[in-house]
N, C-alpha and C positions, 0 to 999 in steps of 0.2 A: 361419649367421646367428644361431642360438640361442646358439652359443658366444660370438660377438661381443657379443650383448646381455648375456650373463652377465658378461663381463669389464667392460663399461661399467657395469653395476649395482654390481659390486664396487668399482670406482674411485669411483663416486658415493658409496657408503656410507663408503668410507675418508675422503673429504673431509668428510662429515657428522660422523663421529666425532672427527676431529682439528681441526675448525674452531674449537672452543672452547678448544683448548690452544695452538695455534701461529698466529702471524701470518706470512703469506707476503710477503716484501719483493721487489718487482719491480726495485728498484734494485740490491740486493746490494752487494758490496764494489767500490768504484770504483778503477780502475787509471788513474793519470794518463797521458794520451796526448798526445804532442806531434805536431802535424801541420805538415809543412813542404813548400813547393813553390817551387822556385827553378830557373830556366833561364837560364844565362848565354849571351850572344850577342856575339861580338866586333864585330858591326856596331853595337851600342848603346853609348852613353856613360853611360847610367843603367841600373842593374841592380836589379830589384825581387825581393824574396823574401818569401813569405807564411809567417808563423809563427803558428800558431793552437794552440788546445787543444781536445780533445774535451771534451764536457760531459755531465753527468748530474745529475738533480735531481728533486724531487717535482713532480707536476702534468703538464700537457700538454707533450710535447716540442716540438710546433710553436710553442707560446707561448714556450718557452725559446729556441728558435732565432731569435726576433725580438729577443732581448736581446743586443747586441754584447758586453757584458762577460762573457757566458757562454762566449764563444769566444776570449778573449784572456788571455794571461798579463800580470801587472802588472810584471814585473821581467825583461825580456828583455835579455840582453847577447849580441851576436852580432858576429862578425868574419869577413871573408873574407881568406885569406892566399894570396899567390902563391908556389907551391912551385916553385922554379927561377926563372930570369930575375933580376929585380931584387929579388925577395923582398918586394914591397910588402904592406902590411897595411891593410885598410879596416875601420873600425868602422861598423856599420850604424846608420842613423838611421830612426826611425819617421815615417810621414806618413799622412794620410788622403786617399784618392782616391775619386772618385765614378764608378766604372766597373763596379760590381757588378750583375749581371743581376737586375732586379727580379722576374723570373718564378720564381725559386727559392723554397725554403721558408725560407731564412735571411734575416737582416736585409739591407737594401739601401737605396739604391745605394752608400752610403759604406762603405768597409772600410779597415782599417789594414794597411799594408804596410811593410816595412823595405827600405831601399835604400842603395847606395853608388854613387858616380859617378867616371868617369875624365875628366871635362871638364877642359880645360886641362892635360892630361898624356897620355902615351901610353896607348892603349887596352889591352885585354887581350892578353897575349902568347900567340900560338897555339902556341908551343913549351913553355909552362909548364902546370902543373896548378894548380887552385884548390881550397883547402880551406875548408869552412864549419864554424865552431865556434859553437855556441849554448849559452848557460847560462841556466837558469830556476830559479825557486824558490830563489834565493840560492846557486846552484851545486849544489844537491842533485840536479839532473838536468842532464846535459850531452849534447848531440847533436853528431855530427860526420859529415861526408861529404866526398868528394873527387871531382873530375871533371877530365878533360882537355878541351881546347877543340876543337870541330869546326872543321875548316878544309879548304881544298883544292878546294872546289866550283867547277867551271867549266862554261860552256855555249857552244856554237858560235853560239847565237842572239844573243850579245852583240856579234858582229861588226857593224861599220857596214854591210857589204855584204849582211847578211842581211835579207830581207823575207819577211813571212808571205804565203802564197798560199792564199786561201780560195775562189776561183772560177776557172773556166776559160772555157768558153762561157757566154753569158747563161743564168742559171738552172741552171747545172751547178756543183755544189759539190765541193771537194776538201778534204783535210785537210793541215794543216801540223804539223810535229813540233818540239817544243821538246826539243832533245837536251842532256841533262846529260852532257857529255863526260867528266867526272870527278866522282864523288860524294864525293871526299876520304875522310875517315875516318868518314863517317856510315853509319848502318845503316837509316835510313828517310828518304825524300825526298818532299817535297810541292812541287807546282808550281802556280802560279796566274797568271792574266793580269788586268790591269785595262785595260778599254777606255775611253779618255778621249776625249770629244767635246764640241764647243761647240754651244750653242743660242743663236741670235742673235734679238734683237728690235730691228731697225734696227741701230744701231751698238753697242748694249749686248749683252753676252753672259754666259751662265752655263756653267760647266764641269760636265759630267755624267760619272759614272764607273759603268760596268757591271762588276761583279766576277765573275770566271769561274774556277772551280776546275778544274784539269786532272787532278787526282787525286793519290793518295799511294801509294807502293810501298815494299816492303822491298827493300833493296839490299845488296850486298857492298862493303866499302870498296875504293876505288881502281878501281871498275868504272864503267860508263856506263849510262844509262837514258834512254829516249825517252818523251815524253808527247805524245799526239795531241790536236790542236786542230781540231775539225770545222768546216768552212766553214758548214754549215747552222746550227750552234749559234752561231757568231759573229754572223751577221746576225739570228738570232732573239733573241739576248740583247740586242743593241742596240735592236731594236724594243721589247722589253719594258721598257726603261729610258727610253724617249722620253717627254718631258713632253707631256701633252695640252693644248696651248695654241695657239689659233688666231692669236695675235699673233706667233708665231715665224716669222721670214722665211727663215732658212736654218740648216743644220747642217753642221759640218765635223769631220772626225776630227783629233784633236790628236796622240795617241800611243797606243802599247801599252806598258804597264809589266809586265815579267816579274819574277816573284818566285819564287825557288827556296829552299827551306828544308830543311836536312839535320839530323837528330837523332843524338845520340851513342848508344852501345850501351845505356847505362843507361836513357835516355829511351825507346828502342825497347822494351826489356824491360818498362818500366812501362806503356807504352801497350798492349802485347800482352796483359799480364795483366789490364788493366782494360777490355778490350773486352767488350761484352755477350755473355753466354753464348749459344751457338747450339745447345745440347743441353738435354735435360730435366733433366740433373744441374746444379743451380744452385750447388753448392759450388765455389768458386774459390780458387786460391792467392792469396797477397798477395806483393807485391814492393816492396822499397825498398832503396836503397843507403845509407841513413842508419843509423848505429849509435847506441846510447844507453848512457850510463853512469849508473847509479842505478836506482831503482825506476821502473817504468812501461814504456811502449813508445813507439815512434815510427812514424809513417806518412808516406808522401810520397816526394819525389824531389828530388835536387839534381844537375843535369846541365847539358848545354850543347847548343846548336844553332848553325848558321851560316845566316844569311839573306843571299842574294845578290840584289840588285835592280838592274835596269837598264831604262832607258826607250828605246823605239824611236820616235823622232819621225816623224810623218807627213811633215813638211816642215821643213827647216832653212834653206836659202838656195838661190838660183839657182846659186851656185857649187858646191853640193853636191847637185845634183839626183838623184844616184844613191842618196841616202839617203832611204828611205821605209819606213814601218812595214808597209804592205801593198803588193803589186805593183799594176801598172796595171789588170790585168783584175779584180782584187779590188776596186779602187777604183770601176771602172765598175759592178760589181755592187752596191756600196753605194749608188751614186747613182741607178741605173736598174733594179735587179733587182726581182723580185716580192715580196721580203720587206721591204726598206727603201726601194724606189724612189719611194714616194709621200710620203716624209718630208723632202723638201727638202734632202737631202744634196748637196753639190757639192764639187769638188776645187780647192784653192788651189795645188796643186803645179805648179811651172813646167813639168814634163814633160807636163801635161795641158791647157795653155792653149788648144790648138786643138780640144779635145773639146767636144761640146755639153753635157756635164755639168760643165764647168769653172765655177768661181765667177765671177760677173760683177762 
């Protein structure tokens, strides 16, 4: 302890003797940094890319973070080029969108994004690669990256004959699996369900949606992956999204929307490196597939994902009575079970017309 106190005293004396001769700059030499985030998805017709700059300046950094101009370049020229296929080239256009999270330290909710669209023309070619070129500061700094398109994701749950099974005997819950039969060329897969149901006030109705994440997993390209959907969670999630309104006269299930998203290898690497540290060692590597020409550095990612979405309708028509989002026992549980049975759910399905829980 005496040795430590001695060292601290020497350090303090050193600062005292030098404080009159040297000024310490906390800003230092600034290195221009380009920050890019762009994820292409062949399911989209409009593709957004975020192009920002890191900033530094005198004063409180939290105050600077509230100034939009601190985070933008004034002269961005950016293109996306199709490498292979038709060789199309798109010049990105800037726009302002009001979707930025207001709970962060940076300015919100408006942010500037750059975009190109494939409306009224063929979408992204899954066999091609796409190159991003960015020029800022009059061409003194150039950024480039290339990505292939994620494709090939399939699921057995998309079949018309597939129904989710969440209950067996009354009050007895089972799990259903969303099987991703082929993950295509993705390295990470995320699966989610939207539970869509109607709430009626007489003849008027509102559509409610309960969002359900089934998880995310690392995968190997061209493999399969199953995600489990618990029956107890299904009914509990519906209950938690019910509107507390005594004027509601009945509720019916509309559909289940399945959403499967697979990410490319570069996106997987970027996500892995940026996960919170789980050890006492807080130093972490950085990862980017962007390269820079000129002075400065670049951070971020330009990659791709594939989003596969399909809706499982609860009821289509009397002629297609075999199509239903959940099977008959699961429907009975929704209408009469201990979790949701007191919330006025009934079934409009033609196969349930003789049941006491059918809609009247």
